[in-house]
C-alpha positions as a printed NumPy array, in Angstrom:
array([[-10.722, 156.01 ,  77.627],
       [ -9.84 , 152.725,  75.977],
       [ -6.757, 152.053,  78.129],
       [ -5.87 , 152.736,  81.776],
       [ -4.786, 156.137,  83.035],
       [ -1.587, 156.155,  85.097],
       [ -1.125, 158.647,  87.928],
       [  2.566, 158.852,  88.8  ],
       [  2.695, 160.081,  92.368],
       [ -0.831, 158.778,  92.797],
       [ -0.402, 158.021,  96.492],
       [  0.365, 161.661,  97.386],
       [ -2.111, 164.267,  98.616],
       [ -2.773, 165.674,  95.155],
       [ -2.401, 162.334,  93.419],
       [ -5.153, 160.706,  95.47 ],
       [ -7.583, 163.452,  94.482],
       [ -6.732, 162.956,  90.81 ],
       [ -7.195, 159.203,  91.156],
       [-10.637, 159.674,  92.714],
       [-11.805, 162.003,  89.946],
       [-10.703, 159.561,  87.286],
       [-12.502, 156.732,  89.056],
       [-15.623, 158.888,  89.245],
       [-15.494, 159.061,  85.447],
       [-15.338, 155.292,  85.207],
       [-11.699, 155.12 ,  84.182],
       [ -9.342, 152.272,  84.987],
       [ -6.63 , 153.88 ,  87.095],
       [ -3.117, 152.742,  87.891],
       [ -1.596, 154.68 ,  90.782],
       [  2.194, 154.586,  91.037],
       [  4.117, 155.448,  94.169],
       [  7.016, 154.445,  96.377],
       [  5.233, 153.858,  99.687],
       [  3.253, 150.634,  99.512],
       [  1.391, 150.324, 102.812],
       [  0.23 , 153.955, 103.193],
       [ -0.849, 154.019,  99.568],
       [ -2.98 , 150.914,  99.834],
       [ -4.586, 152.308, 102.964],
       [ -5.259, 155.802, 101.61 ],
       [ -6.058, 155.275,  97.93 ],
       [ -9.71 , 155.248,  96.888],
       [-11.272, 151.797,  96.363],
       [-11.046, 150.74 ,  92.759],
       [ -7.587, 152.093,  92.036],
       [ -4.801, 149.656,  91.253],
       [ -1.649, 150.546,  93.167],
       [  1.705, 149.579,  91.696],
       [  5.004, 150.267,  93.459],
       [  6.938, 152.46 ,  91.094],
       [  9.94 , 154.724,  91.518],
       [ 10.543, 157.272,  88.771],
       [ 14.265, 156.926,  89.446],
       [ 14.166, 153.215,  88.601],
       [ 13.075, 152.482,  85.004],
       [ 12.623, 148.784,  85.755],
       [  9.665, 149.605,  88.027],
       [  7.891, 151.678,  85.371],
       [  7.709, 149.474,  82.294],
       [  4.72 , 147.322,  83.256],
       [  2.41 , 149.897,  84.926],
       [  2.976, 152.481,  82.179],
       [  2.619, 150.133,  79.219],
       [ -0.072, 151.21 ,  76.738],
       [ -1.81 , 153.767,  78.905],
       [ -4.23 , 156.283,  77.407],
       [ -2.897, 159.068,  79.608],
       [ -0.315, 159.775,  82.282],
       [ -0.584, 162.378,  85.036],
       [  2.81 , 163.167,  86.568],
       [  2.382, 164.74 ,  90.009],
       [  5.525, 163.588,  91.797],
       [  6.524, 165.546,  94.891],
       [ 10.263, 166.277,  94.552],
       [ 12.954, 166.104,  97.139],
       [ 14.973, 169.238,  97.8  ],
       [ 18.438, 167.772,  98.462],
       [ 21.364, 169.252,  96.579],
       [ 22.826, 165.798,  95.952],
       [ 21.78 , 162.176,  96.153],
       [ 18.71 , 160.234,  95.006],
       [ 16.186, 162.785,  96.341],
       [ 17.57 , 165.787,  94.464],
       [ 15.054, 167.471,  92.138],
       [ 17.091, 166.548,  89.075],
       [ 16.537, 162.855,  89.839],
       [ 12.756, 163.163,  90.222],
       [ 11.596, 166.107,  88.122],
       [ 13.868, 165.663,  85.117],
       [ 15.529, 162.254,  84.955],
       [ 12.463, 160.684,  86.573],
       [ 10.126, 162.317,  84.074],
       [ 12.337, 161.12 ,  81.234],
       [ 12.122, 157.57 ,  82.59 ],
       [  8.329, 157.861,  82.713],
       [  8.105, 159.178,  79.147],
       [ 10.341, 156.415,  77.836],
       [  8.268, 153.735,  79.564],
       [  4.944, 155.251,  78.526],
       [  5.916, 155.507,  74.858],
       [  7.569, 152.092,  74.523],
       [  6.188, 150.252,  71.522],
       [  4.883, 153.427,  69.92 ],
       [  2.201, 154.433,  72.446],
       [  1.265, 158.123,  72.543],
       [ -0.517, 158.933,  75.788],
       [ -1.654, 162.419,  76.738],
       [  0.69 , 163.54 ,  79.53 ],
       [ -0.379, 166.062,  82.141],
       [  2.601, 167.424,  84.058],
       [  2.036, 169.159,  87.382],
       [  4.824, 171.713,  87.571],
       [  5.037, 174.767,  89.808],
       [  4.524, 178.506,  90.006],
       [  7.806, 180.405,  89.396],
       [  9.228, 177.546,  87.292],
       [ 10.822, 180.138,  85.004],
       [ 12.265, 182.316,  87.799],
       [ 15.826, 181.114,  88.364],
       [ 16.496, 183.877,  90.874],
       [ 13.579, 182.984,  93.145],
       [ 14.597, 181.872,  96.69 ],
       [ 12.919, 178.498,  96.128],
       [ 15.629, 177.639,  93.636],
       [ 18.114, 177.39 ,  96.488],
       [ 16.594, 174.012,  97.357],
       [ 18.329, 171.64 ,  94.999],
       [ 17.706, 174.007,  92.035],
       [ 14.109, 172.797,  92.11 ],
       [ 12.859, 175.513,  89.77 ],
       [ 15.582, 174.845,  87.214],
       [ 14.63 , 171.182,  87.116],
       [ 10.924, 171.978,  86.978],
       [ 11.621, 174.078,  83.896],
       [ 13.882, 171.419,  82.388],
       [ 11.162, 168.801,  82.876],
       [  8.598, 171.04 ,  81.176],
       [ 10.884, 171.56 ,  78.193],
       [ 11.612, 167.851,  77.978],
       [  7.899, 167.063,  77.803],
       [  7.222, 169.74 ,  75.182],
       [  9.991, 168.403,  72.974],
       [  8.925, 164.767,  73.321],
       [  6.202, 165.175,  70.734],
       [  3.261, 163.829,  72.739],
       [ -0.051, 165.534,  73.414],
       [  0.547, 167.279,  76.725],
       [ -0.64 , 169.838,  79.252],
       [  1.568, 171.607,  81.803],
       [ -0.176, 172.826,  84.961],
       [  1.654, 175.287,  87.218],
       [ -0.335, 175.611,  90.451],
       [  0.023, 178.488,  92.841],
       [  0.72 , 177.683,  96.484],
       [ -1.224, 174.516,  97.227],
       [ -3.736, 174.514, 100.066],
       [ -6.391, 172.046, 101.183],
       [ -9.372, 174.43 , 101.253],
       [-10.816, 177.386,  99.347],
       [ -9.582, 180.084, 101.701],
       [ -8.474, 182.163,  98.693],
       [-11.904, 181.899,  97.034],
       [-13.969, 179.518,  94.942],
       [-13.232, 180.885,  91.482],
       [-10.379, 179.38 ,  89.441],
       [ -8.201, 181.866,  87.547],
       [ -5.973, 180.571,  84.748],
       [ -3.006, 182.668,  83.665],
       [  0.046, 182.38 ,  81.416],
       [  3.486, 183.949,  81.531],
       [  4.461, 182.869,  85.073],
       [  3.978, 186.336,  86.542],
       [  1.065, 185.742,  88.917],
       [  0.963, 184.892,  92.59 ],
       [ -1.588, 183.283,  94.876],
       [ -2.996, 180.136,  96.402],
       [ -5.003, 177.33 ,  94.864],
       [ -6.893, 174.397,  96.302],
       [ -5.582, 170.918,  95.609],
       [ -9.111, 169.905,  94.665],
       [ -9.146, 172.475,  91.861],
       [ -5.732, 171.38 ,  90.628],
       [ -6.976, 167.794,  90.535],
       [-10.001, 168.964,  88.531],
       [ -7.76 , 170.821,  86.076],
       [ -5.517, 167.803,  85.545],
       [ -8.434, 165.501,  84.814],
       [-10.406, 168.017,  82.763],
       [ -7.332, 168.573,  80.575],
       [ -7.513, 164.938,  79.461],
       [-10.999, 165.44 ,  78.058],
       [-10.659, 168.979,  76.671],
       [ -9.06 , 169.303,  73.225],
       [ -8.215, 172.949,  73.94 ],
       [ -5.937, 171.907,  76.811],
       [ -3.504, 170.114,  74.509],
       [ -0.197, 171.873,  74.029],
       [ -0.723, 174.566,  76.662],
       [  1.058, 175.667,  79.82 ],
       [ -0.794, 177.672,  82.435],
       [ -0.727, 178.844,  86.024],
       [ -3.783, 178.559,  88.228],
       [ -5.015, 180.348,  91.328],
       [ -8.158, 180.78 ,  93.403],
       [ -9.933, 184.093,  93.902],
       [-13.35 , 185.194,  95.194],
       [-16.196, 184.422,  92.842],
       [-18.224, 181.602,  91.331],
       [-16.749, 178.19 ,  90.636],
       [-15.549, 177.394,  87.132],
       [-18.047, 175.222,  85.277],
       [-16.813, 175.276,  81.663],
       [-13.23 , 174.056,  81.582],
       [-13.145, 173.672,  77.811],
       [-13.988, 177.352,  77.418],
       [-11.343, 178.316,  79.973],
       [ -8.689, 176.238,  78.198],
       [ -9.731, 177.638,  74.817],
       [ -8.876, 181.152,  76.012],
       [ -5.223, 180.118,  76.525],
       [ -2.448, 180.368,  73.953],
       [ -0.72 , 177.186,  72.834],
       [  3.004, 176.828,  73.486],
       [  5.561, 177.631,  70.856],
       [  7.833, 174.601,  70.883],
       [ 11.2  , 174.815,  69.164],
       [ 12.768, 171.386,  68.591],
       [ 16.447, 171.387,  67.634]])
């Protein structure tokens, strides 16, 4: 890509995997996060770490200026009130990121890591700061922003392939299962290079079988979102 790729939440467990895959492709990567010392110790060599808090727009302007793409993989808090409530990170924080990334007319491709059950308001997970409501609100905000985008809804994240090696992509938010963080990182990065991944929302899981080798074909089998802008 001609400009850097920003990974917001790049110092987290999933974010570091995404950063590494982008570096492997020769991209210039800006990793944003709140924890300076752990990030600089854990991030892959070659990544530029910038302290950035999605709740503070002043920390986002410089690292998100004129990026080719943005991957948003922030881990939310689950408080009902206060600065770590999901509303502050998943919705207001995403809005701050989109405003900073599009300042001056830039149009980066944004990959949003959301969550399984984002459309299920009655799910028990929603008791934690209405996390599912704000996941859904963040998705809708991104769709309405008018940028090229991809929304990834992982199943339950695990660090291995205990559920199987095959990646299964679904739509409709009705599935259930586990998925390896490494596969989610692959999906996020592959979406930036696959035209068929633009404008789609999908869930992903692991199951027994062979590993996915043709991501473009897998994305092409998905339906694009129907976005209604008021």
